[in-house]
N, C-alpha and C positions, 0 to 999 in steps of 0.2 A: 649467658643470662644477662639480665638487665643490671644485676648487682654483682660486681667483682667476677666477671666471666671466667677468669683464669682458673678459678677454684671449682667450677661446676662441671665436672667431667669425671670419667673413670668408672671403676667398679664399686658400686654401692652394695651393701648387704641389707636385706630386709631381715632384721634380727628377730629371733624367737623370743618369747617371753617365758623363761623357765618357771615352772611351778614345782612345788614339792609334791610328794606323793599324796598328801592330804589336801592338795589344790591351793595351798597358800602361795603367795608370790615369793619366789626365791630371788631376793634382791642381790645376794652375793654372787650367784651364778650369772645373773643378768649382767652385772658389772664385769665379771671375769670374761665373759664372751666378748664384750666390747673391747676390752683391753687386748685380748688375744687377736682379734681382727685388726686392731690398730697396729700391733706389732708385726702382723703379716702383710701390711701395706694397703689396707682398705682405704678408699677415698672418702667414703661417707657411709652412714647407716640410716636406715628407715626404721623408726620405732612405732609400735602399735599399728602395723598394717595387717594384711591378711595373715602373713607368716607369724606375726606377733599376737594372733588370736584376739584382735581388738574387740570382737563381739563378746568376748568372755570377760572383759575388763570393766570394772566400775570406773566412773569418772575420776574418783580419787586415786585409783590405781594407775590410771593413765597419767595423771598429774605427777604421781610418784616416779614413774619410769621416765617421764620427760626430764625431771630433775636429776635422776640418777645418770641418765645418758649424757647430759651436758656436763655434769660434774666429772664423769669418767673421761669424757672426750677431751676436756680442757683445751678446746679450740684447735685440737690437732687434726680433726676431720670435720666434714660437714655433717650436721645432725638434722634429721628430718622427722617431724612428728606427724603420725597419721591421726587426723582429727575428723575425718568424714563421718557424718551422721545423717539422719533422715531430714531433720529440720535445720534451717539456717541458725536458729537460736542455739540449739545444742552444739552445732559445729563451731559457732563463734565462741561459746563457752570453753570448749576444748582448745581452740586456737589461742585463746588468751592464756590458758595454762602453758601452752608451748612457748609462747612469747615471753611470759614471765620466767620460764625456766632457762631462757637464753638459747632456744633452738634456732637454727639458721633458716629453716623453711618448714612449711606445713604441707602435707599431702592430703588431697581431698578428692574422693570419688563422688559421682553424682548421687543424689539422694537415694538411699536404699529403699527397696520394696515399693516405692511410689510409682515408678515407671513414668517420670515426668517428660513433657514434650520439650523441644529445644528452647522455646521462649522461657519456660520455667527453669531449665538448667542454667541458662545465661543469667537470669535474675538471681538464682541461688548463689552462683559464684560472685556476681557483682555485689550482692549484699555482704558477703564475707569479706571481700576485698575492701569495701567501704568501711567495714567495722573494725578490722584488724590489719594494721599496716605491716604486712609480713609477706615475703615471697611465697608463692603458691605453686606447688607441683600438682598438675592435673593427674588424675589416676583413672585410666580407661581400662576397665576389666569387666566386660559385658557378662561373662559367665557367672559373676557374683552379684552384679547390680541390675541385671535384666534390662539395661539400657546402654547404648553405645555412644561414645563421643566420636561421631564420624568426622571425616576430614574437614568438611565445611564448618561444622560446629566448633572444632578445635581452632580453626582460623578466626572465628568470631570471638571465642574465649581468649585468644591470644591478645586481643585488643584491650582486655581488662587490665588495669594498672599493675596489679601485683602478680598476675599470672606470668611466670617466667620459664616454666618447664612442663613436660608431660612424661609420665611413665606409661608407655603404650604396651598394654598387656592383653591385647585382643587375640593373641596367638595367630596373628596374620602378618607374615613378614612383609607382604606388599603394603599393608597399612602403615607400617613403620616408615617405609620409603615415601609413601604419599604424604605423610605428615611432615617429614623432613622437607619435601619439595614445596609444600603449601605454606607451612608456618615456621620452617627452620630458620628463617631470617629474623623471627620475632622471639622465639622461645627455643630452649634447649630440648632436644628429643632424646629420651632415655628409653631403652627397650626393656620389657620384662622378658621372661622366658629366655634368659641368657644362655641356657644349656643348649638350645637349638639354634639361636641366631645372634649370639653376641658378637662374634667376629665379623660376619658379613654386615651386620648393622653398622658397626664402626666404619667399615670400608665404604659404606654407602652414605655416610654423613651423620649418623647418630653420634652423640657426645659421650655415651656411656651406657651402662645397664644397671638394673637393680636385680640382683639374684638372691635366692634364699637357700636352696639345697646346696649348690656348688660351693659358694664361699664359706659356708659354715660347716660343711662336712669335709670337703676336700681341702679347705683352707688356702694357704699361700699359693698352691699350684693354680687354683681357679682364679684367684685374685690377680695373679700375674699374667693371666691370659690377655687382659687389656694392655698391659705394658708391652707384651710381645707384638701386638698389632701395631701400636703407635710407633714402636721402634723398628718396624719393618721385618721382624722375625716371623714371617708368616708360616713357615714350616712348623715352628714350635707352637704358634697360635692354633694352627689346624690340628695338631696332635692333641692339644689340651681341649679344644672344642669337641673333638670326637669323644674323649674320655668323659667330658661333662654330659654329652648326649647319652652315652651308654648308661651312666649313673642315673640320669633323670628318667630315661625310658624304662629302665628295669625296676626302679624303685617307685615311680609314680604310677598314675593311671589305675589306682585301686588295687595294685598288687601288694601294697605294704601298709594297708590301713588308710586312715583319713589324714590328709594334709592338715597341719604340719607334724603329726605324730611321728611319721617315719623320718622326718628331718631331725627331730629331737633324738630319736633312738639312734640314728646314724651318728649324730654328734657324740652321744654318750658312749657308743662303742669305741670311738676314736679318742676318748678321754677329754672330750670337749664339753662344756657345760650346757647341755640341751634341756635337761630336766624332764618333767612329765607334762602331758597335755592337760587341759581343763575340760571337764564335761560340758557339753555332750560328747566331745571327742574322747575316745577311749584309747588307752595304751594298746600297743600291738599284741596280737595273739602270739603264741609260741611259734606257730608256723610262719607268721609274718616276720617275726624277729629272725628266724632262721634264714628267711629269704634275704633280708637286709644284710645279715652277716655274710652270707654267701656272695652277695653282690660286691660288698666292700673287699672281700678277699680276692675276688676275680680281678679287681682293679688295683690290687696290691696296696690297699689303704689300711689294712690291718697288719 
């Protein structure tokens, strides 16, 4: 990246926001999860993203978890704050919260619900970059934003001063490679969906990945998959990648409730601080819980 590039790589976790059963924010569990991930070797965390149920958080709650995250991290890992909202004004407000908290970077998806054209998307990111001097991680996740940051658009966005990286979560492996080829000399490329493409993405030039289910449910095993790749232990990397794929394929896709409820339940089963989801997302049914437990047992994770 444009700022201290040696640190911007590796396995990042998009952390859950644990809630209590009454839907209150569980600050203690939030901090415990971060500390556990740090001890297991995580390179960085993304707070208040899709996995963190950002849509369910008030601005003040986001401000709170930004502060909690940086206080817990104590500069040991990279901290990224998800601040994407529909308007530049709202996004800038949250970005300033992240900056005041001491976060290292902000993650921003295109404006939600609006379906803006490329000119409007560029203006959106430019306005934020001009207003808050902080590294920006682009977030391409078309299935949630109904708009895609295509390769040519990413190339243009990479010219914006503070844009230093992208999380490519289009669920298209070829897209990751196209972005690396087109803009990899300007920004760092991280892949989402690490369960399916983490290892090959690194081998083809990506700098890391941002995972949710695997690092937080599997823990150290999934986090070390990145180290296996860069250390040349491809047999171990392939074995771990396969286990991540099995976990993701059998727990996701509507088989175990709505994301990230099954992530949280899987964490809880393993004694990790996942907590409860916040409505409109509901806790898993008994049948769904049984399925998750069976899946974890199949992978010898219980």
